[in-house]
Jmol script that loads the backbone (N, CA, C; Angstrom):
load data "model"
ATOM      1  N   MET A   1      19.735 -49.250  36.448  1.00  0.00           N
ATOM      2  CA  MET A   1      20.561 -49.564  35.321  1.00  0.00           C
ATOM      3  C   MET A   1      21.641 -48.493  35.187  1.00  0.00           C
ATOM      4  N   GLU A   2      22.864 -48.916  35.083  1.00  0.00           N
ATOM      5  CA  GLU A   2      23.969 -47.985  34.923  1.00  0.00           C
ATOM      6  C   GLU A   2      24.313 -47.850  33.445  1.00  0.00           C
ATOM      7  N   CYS A   3      24.580 -46.633  33.042  1.00  0.00           N
ATOM      8  CA  CYS A   3      24.938 -46.365  31.655  1.00  0.00           C
ATOM      9  C   CYS A   3      26.168 -45.475  31.655  1.00  0.00           C
ATOM     10  N   SER A   4      27.139 -45.847  30.885  1.00  0.00           N
ATOM     11  CA  SER A   4      28.358 -45.055  30.804  1.00  0.00           C
ATOM     12  C   SER A   4      28.665 -44.785  29.337  1.00  0.00           C
ATOM     13  N   ILE A   5      28.904 -43.513  29.026  1.00  0.00           N
ATOM     14  CA  ILE A   5      29.285 -43.163  27.660  1.00  0.00           C
ATOM     15  C   ILE A   5      30.554 -42.325  27.698  1.00  0.00           C
ATOM     16  N   SER A   6      31.269 -42.358  26.624  1.00  0.00           N
ATOM     17  CA  SER A   6      32.490 -41.571  26.492  1.00  0.00           C
ATOM     18  C   SER A   6      32.138 -40.118  26.197  1.00  0.00           C
ATOM     19  N   PRO A   7      32.944 -39.178  26.667  1.00  0.00           N
ATOM     20  CA  PRO A   7      32.718 -37.774  26.287  1.00  0.00           C
ATOM     21  C   PRO A   7      32.728 -37.579  24.768  1.00  0.00           C
ATOM     22  N   ASP A   8      33.447 -38.433  24.045  1.00  0.00           N
ATOM     23  CA  ASP A   8      33.488 -38.332  22.586  1.00  0.00           C
ATOM     24  C   ASP A   8      32.139 -38.631  21.943  1.00  0.00           C
ATOM     25  N   ALA A   9      31.257 -39.326  22.659  1.00  0.00           N
ATOM     26  CA  ALA A   9      29.954 -39.688  22.097  1.00  0.00           C
ATOM     27  C   ALA A   9      28.985 -38.504  22.054  1.00  0.00           C
ATOM     28  N   VAL A  10      29.193 -37.518  22.915  1.00  0.00           N
ATOM     29  CA  VAL A  10      28.305 -36.353  22.959  1.00  0.00           C
ATOM     30  C   VAL A  10      28.716 -35.397  21.839  1.00  0.00           C
ATOM     31  N   GLY A  11      27.754 -35.101  20.951  1.00  0.00           N
ATOM     32  CA  GLY A  11      28.076 -34.318  19.779  1.00  0.00           C
ATOM     33  C   GLY A  11      27.717 -32.848  19.856  1.00  0.00           C
ATOM     34  N   TYR A  12      26.924 -32.461  20.863  1.00  0.00           N
ATOM     35  CA  TYR A  12      26.478 -31.066  20.967  1.00  0.00           C
ATOM     36  C   TYR A  12      26.172 -30.767  22.427  1.00  0.00           C
ATOM     37  N   VAL A  13      26.440 -29.529  22.842  1.00  0.00           N
ATOM     38  CA  VAL A  13      26.097 -29.062  24.183  1.00  0.00           C
ATOM     39  C   VAL A  13      25.227 -27.820  24.064  1.00  0.00           C
ATOM     40  N   ASN A  14      24.062 -27.867  24.695  1.00  0.00           N
ATOM     41  CA  ASN A  14      23.256 -26.660  24.864  1.00  0.00           C
ATOM     42  C   ASN A  14      23.762 -26.013  26.149  1.00  0.00           C
ATOM     43  N   GLY A  15      24.508 -24.939  26.000  1.00  0.00           N
ATOM     44  CA  GLY A  15      25.097 -24.289  27.161  1.00  0.00           C
ATOM     45  C   GLY A  15      24.069 -23.507  27.958  1.00  0.00           C
ATOM     46  N   HIS A  16      24.294 -23.412  29.254  1.00  0.00           N
ATOM     47  CA  HIS A  16      23.421 -22.591  30.100  1.00  0.00           C
ATOM     48  C   HIS A  16      23.460 -21.154  29.589  1.00  0.00           C
ATOM     49  N   GLY A  17      24.647 -20.660  29.289  1.00  0.00           N
ATOM     50  CA  GLY A  17      24.869 -19.429  28.546  1.00  0.00           C
ATOM     51  C   GLY A  17      23.994 -18.236  28.888  1.00  0.00           C
ATOM     52  N   THR A  18      24.123 -17.725  30.085  1.00  0.00           N
ATOM     53  CA  THR A  18      23.311 -16.571  30.481  1.00  0.00           C
ATOM     54  C   THR A  18      23.915 -15.238  30.049  1.00  0.00           C
ATOM     55  N   ALA A  19      25.043 -15.276  29.360  1.00  0.00           N
ATOM     56  CA  ALA A  19      25.739 -14.071  28.915  1.00  0.00           C
ATOM     57  C   ALA A  19      26.233 -13.229  30.086  1.00  0.00           C
ATOM     58  N   THR A  20      26.604 -13.914  31.169  1.00  0.00           N
ATOM     59  CA  THR A  20      27.269 -13.220  32.272  1.00  0.00           C
ATOM     60  C   THR A  20      28.768 -13.498  32.147  1.00  0.00           C
ATOM     61  N   GLU A  21      29.550 -12.494  32.408  1.00  0.00           N
ATOM     62  CA  GLU A  21      30.988 -12.604  32.193  1.00  0.00           C
ATOM     63  C   GLU A  21      31.591 -13.816  32.904  1.00  0.00           C
ATOM     64  N   HIS A  22      31.447 -13.888  34.208  1.00  0.00           N
ATOM     65  CA  HIS A  22      32.077 -14.972  34.963  1.00  0.00           C
ATOM     66  C   HIS A  22      31.424 -16.319  34.696  1.00  0.00           C
ATOM     67  N   GLY A  23      30.095 -16.332  34.556  1.00  0.00           N
ATOM     68  CA  GLY A  23      29.380 -17.589  34.333  1.00  0.00           C
ATOM     69  C   GLY A  23      29.754 -18.233  33.013  1.00  0.00           C
ATOM     70  N   ASP A  24      29.748 -17.468  31.944  1.00  0.00           N
ATOM     71  CA  ASP A  24      30.058 -18.032  30.631  1.00  0.00           C
ATOM     72  C   ASP A  24      31.510 -18.483  30.534  1.00  0.00           C
ATOM     73  N   ILE A  25      32.417 -17.716  31.107  1.00  0.00           N
ATOM     74  CA  ILE A  25      33.832 -18.103  31.087  1.00  0.00           C
ATOM     75  C   ILE A  25      34.017 -19.410  31.847  1.00  0.00           C
ATOM     76  N   ALA A  26      33.432 -19.501  33.034  1.00  0.00           N
ATOM     77  CA  ALA A  26      33.561 -20.718  33.842  1.00  0.00           C
ATOM     78  C   ALA A  26      32.911 -21.914  33.136  1.00  0.00           C
ATOM     79  N   GLU A  27      31.702 -21.725  32.591  1.00  0.00           N
ATOM     80  CA  GLU A  27      31.015 -22.840  31.933  1.00  0.00           C
ATOM     81  C   GLU A  27      31.805 -23.337  30.721  1.00  0.00           C
ATOM     82  N   THR A  28      32.321 -22.426  29.911  1.00  0.00           N
ATOM     83  CA  THR A  28      33.027 -22.868  28.712  1.00  0.00           C
ATOM     84  C   THR A  28      34.335 -23.568  29.042  1.00  0.00           C
ATOM     85  N   HIS A  29      35.025 -23.118  30.075  1.00  0.00           N
ATOM     86  CA  HIS A  29      36.257 -23.814  30.469  1.00  0.00           C
ATOM     87  C   HIS A  29      35.949 -25.190  31.053  1.00  0.00           C
ATOM     88  N   ALA A  30      34.887 -25.300  31.847  1.00  0.00           N
ATOM     89  CA  ALA A  30      34.503 -26.600  32.392  1.00  0.00           C
ATOM     90  C   ALA A  30      34.085 -27.551  31.275  1.00  0.00           C
ATOM     91  N   THR A  31      33.344 -27.035  30.304  1.00  0.00           N
ATOM     92  CA  THR A  31      32.911 -27.868  29.179  1.00  0.00           C
ATOM     93  C   THR A  31      34.108 -28.355  28.378  1.00  0.00           C
ATOM     94  N   ALA A  32      35.045 -27.454  28.110  1.00  0.00           N
ATOM     95  CA  ALA A  32      36.260 -27.836  27.375  1.00  0.00           C
ATOM     96  C   ALA A  32      37.060 -28.886  28.150  1.00  0.00           C
ATOM     97  N   ALA A  33      37.117 -28.756  29.475  1.00  0.00           N
ATOM     98  CA  ALA A  33      37.863 -29.720  30.295  1.00  0.00           C
ATOM     99  C   ALA A  33      37.194 -31.092  30.276  1.00  0.00           C
ATOM    100  N   VAL A  34      35.879 -31.118  30.329  1.00  0.00           N
ATOM    101  CA  VAL A  34      35.153 -32.398  30.331  1.00  0.00           C
ATOM    102  C   VAL A  34      35.318 -33.121  29.000  1.00  0.00           C
ATOM    103  N   PHE A  35      35.165 -32.380  27.900  1.00  0.00           N
ATOM    104  CA  PHE A  35      35.177 -33.026  26.589  1.00  0.00           C
ATOM    105  C   PHE A  35      36.558 -33.134  25.969  1.00  0.00           C
ATOM    106  N   GLY A  36      37.483 -32.272  26.366  1.00  0.00           N
ATOM    107  CA  GLY A  36      38.836 -32.353  25.847  1.00  0.00           C
ATOM    108  C   GLY A  36      38.941 -32.096  24.351  1.00  0.00           C
ATOM    109  N   ARG A  37      37.944 -31.440  23.802  1.00  0.00           N
ATOM    110  CA  ARG A  37      37.912 -31.125  22.378  1.00  0.00           C
ATOM    111  C   ARG A  37      36.943 -29.968  22.179  1.00  0.00           C
ATOM    112  N   PRO A  38      36.989 -29.317  21.042  1.00  0.00           N
ATOM    113  CA  PRO A  38      36.059 -28.197  20.801  1.00  0.00           C
ATOM    114  C   PRO A  38      34.665 -28.692  20.386  1.00  0.00           C
ATOM    115  N   VAL A  39      33.914 -29.189  21.340  1.00  0.00           N
ATOM    116  CA  VAL A  39      32.564 -29.696  21.089  1.00  0.00           C
ATOM    117  C   VAL A  39      31.661 -28.540  20.635  1.00  0.00           C
ATOM    118  N   PRO A  40      30.756 -28.786  19.681  1.00  0.00           N
ATOM    119  CA  PRO A  40      29.816 -27.739  19.272  1.00  0.00           C
ATOM    120  C   PRO A  40      28.917 -27.321  20.437  1.00  0.00           C
ATOM    121  N   ILE A  41      28.732 -26.011  20.606  1.00  0.00           N
ATOM    122  CA  ILE A  41      27.939 -25.481  21.709  1.00  0.00           C
ATOM    123  C   ILE A  41      27.201 -24.230  21.247  1.00  0.00           C
ATOM    124  N   SER A  42      25.995 -24.054  21.757  1.00  0.00           N
ATOM    125  CA  SER A  42      25.239 -22.809  21.559  1.00  0.00           C
ATOM    126  C   SER A  42      24.327 -22.643  22.764  1.00  0.00           C
ATOM    127  N   SER A  43      23.705 -21.467  22.858  1.00  0.00           N
ATOM    128  CA  SER A  43      22.806 -21.196  23.975  1.00  0.00           C
ATOM    129  C   SER A  43      21.442 -20.763  23.461  1.00  0.00           C
ATOM    130  N   LEU A  44      20.419 -21.474  23.891  1.00  0.00           N
ATOM    131  CA  LEU A  44      19.054 -21.165  23.480  1.00  0.00           C
ATOM    132  C   LEU A  44      18.483 -19.963  24.221  1.00  0.00           C
ATOM    133  N   LYS A  45      19.134 -19.545  25.297  1.00  0.00           N
ATOM    134  CA  LYS A  45      18.663 -18.349  26.013  1.00  0.00           C
ATOM    135  C   LYS A  45      18.749 -17.110  25.128  1.00  0.00           C
ATOM    136  N   SER A  46      19.566 -17.178  24.097  1.00  0.00           N
ATOM    137  CA  SER A  46      19.653 -16.043  23.177  1.00  0.00           C
ATOM    138  C   SER A  46      18.331 -15.846  22.429  1.00  0.00           C
ATOM    139  N   TYR A  47      17.484 -16.860  22.398  1.00  0.00           N
ATOM    140  CA  TYR A  47      16.171 -16.772  21.746  1.00  0.00           C
ATOM    141  C   TYR A  47      15.047 -16.469  22.732  1.00  0.00           C
ATOM    142  N   ILE A  48      15.090 -17.154  23.882  1.00  0.00           N
ATOM    143  CA  ILE A  48      13.938 -17.111  24.798  1.00  0.00           C
ATOM    144  C   ILE A  48      14.216 -16.383  26.102  1.00  0.00           C
ATOM    145  N   GLY A  49      15.438 -15.922  26.283  1.00  0.00           N
ATOM    146  CA  GLY A  49      15.783 -15.294  27.550  1.00  0.00           C
ATOM    147  C   GLY A  49      15.924 -16.345  28.639  1.00  0.00           C
ATOM    148  N   HIS A  50      16.105 -15.886  29.852  1.00  0.00           N
ATOM    149  CA  HIS A  50      16.244 -16.794  30.994  1.00  0.00           C
ATOM    150  C   HIS A  50      14.872 -16.944  31.631  1.00  0.00           C
ATOM    151  N   THR A  51      14.292 -18.111  31.460  1.00  0.00           N
ATOM    152  CA  THR A  51      12.935 -18.364  31.950  1.00  0.00           C
ATOM    153  C   THR A  51      12.927 -18.903  33.382  1.00  0.00           C
ATOM    154  N   LEU A  52      14.041 -18.716  34.074  1.00  0.00           N
ATOM    155  CA  LEU A  52      14.207 -19.144  35.470  1.00  0.00           C
ATOM    156  C   LEU A  52      13.863 -20.615  35.644  1.00  0.00           C
ATOM    157  N   GLY A  53      12.853 -20.962  36.416  1.00  0.00           N
ATOM    158  CA  GLY A  53      12.548 -22.357  36.724  1.00  0.00           C
ATOM    159  C   GLY A  53      12.169 -23.206  35.532  1.00  0.00           C
ATOM    160  N   ALA A  54      11.732 -22.584  34.448  1.00  0.00           N
ATOM    161  CA  ALA A  54      11.319 -23.338  33.264  1.00  0.00           C
ATOM    162  C   ALA A  54      12.463 -23.617  32.297  1.00  0.00           C
ATOM    163  N   CYS A  55      13.612 -22.959  32.486  1.00  0.00           N
ATOM    164  CA  CYS A  55      14.665 -23.060  31.467  1.00  0.00           C
ATOM    165  C   CYS A  55      15.176 -24.488  31.304  1.00  0.00           C
ATOM    166  N   GLY A  56      15.275 -25.246  32.360  1.00  0.00           N
ATOM    167  CA  GLY A  56      15.764 -26.620  32.247  1.00  0.00           C
ATOM    168  C   GLY A  56      14.872 -27.472  31.370  1.00  0.00           C
ATOM    169  N   ALA A  57      13.571 -27.398  31.604  1.00  0.00           N
ATOM    170  CA  ALA A  57      12.626 -28.198  30.825  1.00  0.00           C
ATOM    171  C   ALA A  57      12.568 -27.727  29.375  1.00  0.00           C
ATOM    172  N   LEU A  58      12.477 -26.420  29.171  1.00  0.00           N
ATOM    173  CA  LEU A  58      12.390 -25.889  27.804  1.00  0.00           C
ATOM    174  C   LEU A  58      13.645 -26.208  26.994  1.00  0.00           C
ATOM    175  N   GLU A  59      14.798 -26.005  27.581  1.00  0.00           N
ATOM    176  CA  GLU A  59      16.033 -26.214  26.841  1.00  0.00           C
ATOM    177  C   GLU A  59      16.327 -27.694  26.633  1.00  0.00           C
ATOM    178  N   ALA A  60      15.910 -28.543  27.552  1.00  0.00           N
ATOM    179  CA  ALA A  60      16.048 -29.986  27.340  1.00  0.00           C
ATOM    180  C   ALA A  60      15.181 -30.410  26.159  1.00  0.00           C
ATOM    181  N   TRP A  61      13.937 -29.961  26.147  1.00  0.00           N
ATOM    182  CA  TRP A  61      13.017 -30.298  25.056  1.00  0.00           C
ATOM    183  C   TRP A  61      13.562 -29.796  23.719  1.00  0.00           C
ATOM    184  N   LEU A  62      14.029 -28.546  23.674  1.00  0.00           N
ATOM    185  CA  LEU A  62      14.543 -27.999  22.421  1.00  0.00           C
ATOM    186  C   LEU A  62      15.843 -28.691  21.985  1.00  0.00           C
ATOM    187  N   SER A  63      16.665 -29.117  22.925  1.00  0.00           N
ATOM    188  CA  SER A  63      17.875 -29.867  22.578  1.00  0.00           C
ATOM    189  C   SER A  63      17.511 -31.197  21.935  1.00  0.00           C
ATOM    190  N   ILE A  64      16.506 -31.861  22.465  1.00  0.00           N
ATOM    191  CA  ILE A  64      16.033 -33.123  21.883  1.00  0.00           C
ATOM    192  C   ILE A  64      15.460 -32.889  20.490  1.00  0.00           C
ATOM    193  N   GLU A  65      14.698 -31.811  20.344  1.00  0.00           N
ATOM    194  CA  GLU A  65      14.134 -31.483  19.026  1.00  0.00           C
ATOM    195  C   GLU A  65      15.242 -31.233  18.005  1.00  0.00           C
ATOM    196  N   MET A  66      16.283 -30.500  18.400  1.00  0.00           N
ATOM    197  CA  MET A  66      17.386 -30.246  17.477  1.00  0.00           C
ATOM    198  C   MET A  66      18.062 -31.563  17.090  1.00  0.00           C
ATOM    199  N   MET A  67      18.289 -32.430  18.074  1.00  0.00           N
ATOM    200  CA  MET A  67      18.910 -33.725  17.789  1.00  0.00           C
ATOM    201  C   MET A  67      18.041 -34.530  16.824  1.00  0.00           C
ATOM    202  N   ASN A  68      16.738 -34.549  17.052  1.00  0.00           N
ATOM    203  CA  ASN A  68      15.838 -35.330  16.214  1.00  0.00           C
ATOM    204  C   ASN A  68      15.723 -34.788  14.789  1.00  0.00           C
ATOM    205  N   HIS A  69      15.996 -33.501  14.616  1.00  0.00           N
ATOM    206  CA  HIS A  69      15.917 -32.892  13.282  1.00  0.00           C
ATOM    207  C   HIS A  69      17.287 -32.651  12.654  1.00  0.00           C
ATOM    208  N   ASP A  70      18.352 -33.065  13.342  1.00  0.00           N
ATOM    209  CA  ASP A  70      19.720 -32.914  12.840  1.00  0.00           C
ATOM    210  C   ASP A  70      20.055 -31.478  12.468  1.00  0.00           C
ATOM    211  N   TRP A  71      19.498 -30.537  13.198  1.00  0.00           N
ATOM    212  CA  TRP A  71      19.774 -29.115  12.968  1.00  0.00           C
ATOM    213  C   TRP A  71      19.911 -28.435  14.322  1.00  0.00           C
ATOM    214  N   TYR A  72      20.983 -27.676  14.471  1.00  0.00           N
ATOM    215  CA  TYR A  72      21.301 -27.046  15.749  1.00  0.00           C
ATOM    216  C   TYR A  72      21.329 -25.528  15.594  1.00  0.00           C
ATOM    217  N   ALA A  73      20.584 -24.875  16.459  1.00  0.00           N
ATOM    218  CA  ALA A  73      20.447 -23.421  16.414  1.00  0.00           C
ATOM    219  C   ALA A  73      21.726 -22.744  16.901  1.00  0.00           C
ATOM    220  N   PRO A  74      22.098 -21.632  16.263  1.00  0.00           N
ATOM    221  CA  PRO A  74      23.254 -20.879  16.743  1.00  0.00           C
ATOM    222  C   PRO A  74      22.862 -20.015  17.932  1.00  0.00           C
ATOM    223  N   THR A  75      23.850 -19.507  18.629  1.00  0.00           N
ATOM    224  CA  THR A  75      23.610 -18.471  19.631  1.00  0.00           C
ATOM    225  C   THR A  75      23.457 -17.173  18.850  1.00  0.00           C
ATOM    226  N   ILE A  76      22.250 -16.600  18.872  1.00  0.00           N
ATOM    227  CA  ILE A  76      22.072 -15.369  18.112  1.00  0.00           C
ATOM    228  C   ILE A  76      22.763 -14.216  18.834  1.00  0.00           C
ATOM    229  N   ASN A  77      23.195 -13.260  18.058  1.00  0.00           N
ATOM    230  CA  ASN A  77      23.897 -12.064  18.534  1.00  0.00           C
ATOM    231  C   ASN A  77      25.295 -12.355  19.080  1.00  0.00           C
ATOM    232  N   LEU A  78      25.791 -13.559  18.897  1.00  0.00           N
ATOM    233  CA  LEU A  78      27.176 -13.859  19.296  1.00  0.00           C
ATOM    234  C   LEU A  78      28.054 -13.672  18.073  1.00  0.00           C
ATOM    235  N   GLU A  79      28.765 -12.558  18.065  1.00  0.00           N
ATOM    236  CA  GLU A  79      29.639 -12.267  16.932  1.00  0.00           C
ATOM    237  C   GLU A  79      31.090 -12.559  17.267  1.00  0.00           C
ATOM    238  N   ASN A  80      31.530 -12.138  18.433  1.00  0.00           N
ATOM    239  CA  ASN A  80      32.913 -12.330  18.853  1.00  0.00           C
ATOM    240  C   ASN A  80      32.937 -13.063  20.178  1.00  0.00           C
ATOM    241  N   VAL A  81      33.600 -14.200  20.197  1.00  0.00           N
ATOM    242  CA  VAL A  81      33.723 -14.978  21.433  1.00  0.00           C
ATOM    243  C   VAL A  81      34.826 -14.353  22.282  1.00  0.00           C
ATOM    244  N   ASP A  82      34.529 -14.100  23.539  1.00  0.00           N
ATOM    245  CA  ASP A  82      35.514 -13.544  24.465  1.00  0.00           C
ATOM    246  C   ASP A  82      36.733 -14.464  24.496  1.00  0.00           C
ATOM    247  N   GLU A  83      37.899 -13.903  24.330  1.00  0.00           N
ATOM    248  CA  GLU A  83      39.131 -14.702  24.312  1.00  0.00           C
ATOM    249  C   GLU A  83      39.381 -15.432  25.620  1.00  0.00           C
ATOM    250  N   ARG A  84      38.697 -15.030  26.689  1.00  0.00           N
ATOM    251  CA  ARG A  84      38.858 -15.710  27.974  1.00  0.00           C
ATOM    252  C   ARG A  84      37.993 -16.957  28.071  1.00  0.00           C
ATOM    253  N   CYS A  85      37.089 -17.183  27.105  1.00  0.00           N
ATOM    254  CA  CYS A  85      36.229 -18.369  27.113  1.00  0.00           C
ATOM    255  C   CYS A  85      37.013 -19.590  26.655  1.00  0.00           C
ATOM    256  N   GLY A  86      36.502 -20.743  27.000  1.00  0.00           N
ATOM    257  CA  GLY A  86      37.153 -22.002  26.661  1.00  0.00           C
ATOM    258  C   GLY A  86      37.146 -22.277  25.167  1.00  0.00           C
ATOM    259  N   PRO A  87      38.079 -23.119  24.708  1.00  0.00           N
ATOM    260  CA  PRO A  87      38.203 -23.453  23.288  1.00  0.00           C
ATOM    261  C   PRO A  87      37.136 -24.461  22.839  1.00  0.00           C
ATOM    262  N   LEU A  88      35.991 -23.935  22.419  1.00  0.00           N
ATOM    263  CA  LEU A  88      34.874 -24.768  21.974  1.00  0.00           C
ATOM    264  C   LEU A  88      34.472 -24.373  20.562  1.00  0.00           C
ATOM    265  N   ASP A  89      33.628 -25.160  19.953  1.00  0.00           N
ATOM    266  CA  ASP A  89      33.115 -24.891  18.607  1.00  0.00           C
ATOM    267  C   ASP A  89      31.791 -24.143  18.753  1.00  0.00           C
ATOM    268  N   TYR A  90      31.865 -22.835  18.874  1.00  0.00           N
ATOM    269  CA  TYR A  90      30.686 -22.007  19.110  1.00  0.00           C
ATOM    270  C   TYR A  90      29.859 -21.904  17.828  1.00  0.00           C
ATOM    271  N   ILE A  91      28.614 -22.355  17.899  1.00  0.00           N
ATOM    272  CA  ILE A  91      27.724 -22.263  16.743  1.00  0.00           C
ATOM    273  C   ILE A  91      27.147 -20.855  16.731  1.00  0.00           C
ATOM    274  N   ARG A  92      27.452 -20.120  15.690  1.00  0.00           N
ATOM    275  CA  ARG A  92      26.974 -18.746  15.570  1.00  0.00           C
ATOM    276  C   ARG A  92      26.720 -18.453  14.099  1.00  0.00           C
ATOM    277  N   GLY A  93      26.002 -17.392  13.865  1.00  0.00           N
ATOM    278  CA  GLY A  93      25.650 -17.058  12.484  1.00  0.00           C
ATOM    279  C   GLY A  93      24.491 -17.907  12.006  1.00  0.00           C
ATOM    280  N   GLU A  94      24.778 -18.900  11.209  1.00  0.00           N
ATOM    281  CA  GLU A  94      23.758 -19.814  10.689  1.00  0.00           C
ATOM    282  C   GLU A  94      23.640 -21.042  11.592  1.00  0.00           C
ATOM    283  N   GLY A  95      22.483 -21.684  11.537  1.00  0.00           N
ATOM    284  CA  GLY A  95      22.334 -22.965  12.223  1.00  0.00           C
ATOM    285  C   GLY A  95      23.226 -23.992  11.538  1.00  0.00           C
ATOM    286  N   ARG A  96      23.334 -25.156  12.137  1.00  0.00           N
ATOM    287  CA  ARG A  96      24.242 -26.158  11.606  1.00  0.00           C
ATOM    288  C   ARG A  96      23.561 -27.521  11.523  1.00  0.00           C
ATOM    289  N   ARG A  97      23.728 -28.168  10.393  1.00  0.00           N
ATOM    290  CA  ARG A  97      23.253 -29.543  10.226  1.00  0.00           C
ATOM    291  C   ARG A  97      24.323 -30.485  10.758  1.00  0.00           C
ATOM    292  N   MET A  98      23.933 -31.333  11.699  1.00  0.00           N
ATOM    293  CA  MET A  98      24.833 -32.336  12.269  1.00  0.00           C
ATOM    294  C   MET A  98      23.968 -33.504  12.705  1.00  0.00           C
ATOM    295  N   THR A  99      24.549 -34.672  12.737  1.00  0.00           N
ATOM    296  CA  THR A  99      23.843 -35.851  13.227  1.00  0.00           C
ATOM    297  C   THR A  99      24.622 -36.403  14.410  1.00  0.00           C
ATOM    298  N   HIS A 100      23.944 -36.510  15.547  1.00  0.00           N
ATOM    299  CA  HIS A 100      24.589 -37.024  16.761  1.00  0.00           C
ATOM    300  C   HIS A 100      23.664 -37.997  17.469  1.00  0.00           C
ATOM    301  N   GLU A 101      24.271 -38.948  18.151  1.00  0.00           N
ATOM    302  CA  GLU A 101      23.480 -39.893  18.943  1.00  0.00           C
ATOM    303  C   GLU A 101      23.166 -39.321  20.325  1.00  0.00           C
ATOM    304  N   TYR A 102      24.071 -38.459  20.843  1.00  0.00           N
ATOM    305  CA  TYR A 102      23.896 -37.887  22.173  1.00  0.00           C
ATOM    306  C   TYR A 102      24.059 -36.371  22.142  1.00  0.00           C
ATOM    307  N   VAL A 103      23.247 -35.687  22.938  1.00  0.00           N
ATOM    308  CA  VAL A 103      23.399 -34.254  23.178  1.00  0.00           C
ATOM    309  C   VAL A 103      23.319 -34.011  24.677  1.00  0.00           C
ATOM    310  N   MET A 104      23.871 -32.886  25.104  1.00  0.00           N
ATOM    311  CA  MET A 104      23.839 -32.531  26.524  1.00  0.00           C
ATOM    312  C   MET A 104      23.212 -31.156  26.683  1.00  0.00           C
ATOM    313  N   SER A 105      22.413 -30.995  27.731  1.00  0.00           N
ATOM    314  CA  SER A 105      21.807 -29.702  28.048  1.00  0.00           C
ATOM    315  C   SER A 105      22.192 -29.323  29.472  1.00  0.00           C
ATOM    316  N   ASN A 106      22.835 -28.159  29.615  1.00  0.00           N
ATOM    317  CA  ASN A 106      23.289 -27.670  30.921  1.00  0.00           C
ATOM    318  C   ASN A 106      22.293 -26.675  31.507  1.00  0.00           C
ATOM    319  N   ASN A 107      22.084 -26.751  32.805  1.00  0.00           N
ATOM    320  CA  ASN A 107      21.326 -25.731  33.520  1.00  0.00           C
ATOM    321  C   ASN A 107      21.898 -25.595  34.920  1.00  0.00           C
ATOM    322  N   PHE A 108      22.151 -24.360  35.287  1.00  0.00           N
ATOM    323  CA  PHE A 108      22.757 -24.056  36.578  1.00  0.00           C
ATOM    324  C   PHE A 108      21.868 -23.059  37.296  1.00  0.00           C
ATOM    325  N   ALA A 109      21.666 -23.272  38.586  1.00  0.00           N
ATOM    326  CA  ALA A 109      20.752 -22.411  39.333  1.00  0.00           C
ATOM    327  C   ALA A 109      21.462 -21.746  40.506  1.00  0.00           C
ATOM    328  N   PHE A 110      20.801 -20.739  41.027  1.00  0.00           N
ATOM    329  CA  PHE A 110      21.314 -20.070  42.209  1.00  0.00           C
ATOM    330  C   PHE A 110      21.445 -21.073  43.345  1.00  0.00           C
ATOM    331  N   GLY A 111      22.439 -20.909  44.155  1.00  0.00           N
ATOM    332  CA  GLY A 111      22.629 -21.797  45.295  1.00  0.00           C
ATOM    333  C   GLY A 111      23.423 -23.042  44.971  1.00  0.00           C
ATOM    334  N   GLY A 112      23.950 -23.141  43.756  1.00  0.00           N
ATOM    335  CA  GLY A 112      24.820 -24.266  43.421  1.00  0.00           C
ATOM    336  C   GLY A 112      24.121 -25.505  42.915  1.00  0.00           C
ATOM    337  N   ILE A 113      22.881 -25.389  42.491  1.00  0.00           N
ATOM    338  CA  ILE A 113      22.174 -26.544  41.926  1.00  0.00           C
ATOM    339  C   ILE A 113      22.521 -26.586  40.437  1.00  0.00           C
ATOM    340  N   ASN A 114      23.323 -27.563  40.051  1.00  0.00           N
ATOM    341  CA  ASN A 114      23.819 -27.658  38.686  1.00  0.00           C
ATOM    342  C   ASN A 114      23.386 -28.983  38.074  1.00  0.00           C
ATOM    343  N   THR A 115      22.879 -28.915  36.848  1.00  0.00           N
ATOM    344  CA  THR A 115      22.401 -30.123  36.175  1.00  0.00           C
ATOM    345  C   THR A 115      22.870 -30.157  34.746  1.00  0.00           C
ATOM    346  N   SER A 116      23.400 -31.290  34.343  1.00  0.00           N
ATOM    347  CA  SER A 116      23.727 -31.538  32.938  1.00  0.00           C
ATOM    348  C   SER A 116      23.032 -32.842  32.580  1.00  0.00           C
ATOM    349  N   LEU A 117      22.083 -32.750  31.655  1.00  0.00           N
ATOM    350  CA  LEU A 117      21.343 -33.926  31.208  1.00  0.00           C
ATOM    351  C   LEU A 117      21.858 -34.357  29.848  1.00  0.00           C
ATOM    352  N   ILE A 118      22.037 -35.655  29.671  1.00  0.00           N
ATOM    353  CA  ILE A 118      22.461 -36.192  28.384  1.00  0.00           C
ATOM    354  C   ILE A 118      21.298 -37.000  27.817  1.00  0.00           C
ATOM    355  N   PHE A 119      20.980 -36.697  26.555  1.00  0.00           N
ATOM    356  CA  PHE A 119      19.872 -37.363  25.878  1.00  0.00           C
ATOM    357  C   PHE A 119      20.409 -38.168  24.705  1.00  0.00           C
ATOM    358  N   ARG A 120      19.802 -39.341  24.505  1.00  0.00           N
ATOM    359  CA  ARG A 120      20.193 -40.227  23.416  1.00  0.00           C
ATOM    360  C   ARG A 120      19.098 -40.271  22.366  1.00  0.00           C
ATOM    361  N   ARG A 121      19.507 -40.246  21.142  1.00  0.00           N
ATOM    362  CA  ARG A 121      18.555 -40.356  20.032  1.00  0.00           C
ATOM    363  C   ARG A 121      17.863 -41.714  20.106  1.00  0.00           C
ATOM    364  N   VAL A 122      16.565 -41.712  19.943  1.00  0.00           N
ATOM    365  CA  VAL A 122      15.792 -42.944  19.912  1.00  0.00           C
ATOM    366  C   VAL A 122      15.637 -43.348  18.452  1.00  0.00           C
ATOM    367  N   VAL A 123      16.039 -44.562  18.170  1.00  0.00           N
ATOM    368  CA  VAL A 123      15.994 -45.035  16.780  1.00  0.00           C
ATOM    369  C   VAL A 123      14.795 -45.930  16.568  1.00  0.00           C
TER     370      VAL A 123
END
end "model"
wireframe off; spacefill off
backbone 0.3
color backbone group
């Protein structure tokens, strides 16, 4: 079954966000290019660190939980966004109440294995 959705339908991105200079700059610019708007984004690694092979599963699950509870966690300890990062709506400080039908969770691995999963709210 093929499914196609507009980038406008995705309301939140859980960024891979490893807090590496080149990685975060590249990810935020790619995200901005895909969505063409300042989509809300935060990184859960600020809470749990980089769990290597488990990060994809954990962050996908937590992204779904945030969508189901209409509350999105901020990136903790993010006070100033590097001016070289892409123009996105960085969730920082307090969490944010939002309701979205779709969320995306990014995970990138060594060797060029890159995954972006999109999840839809089940009604």
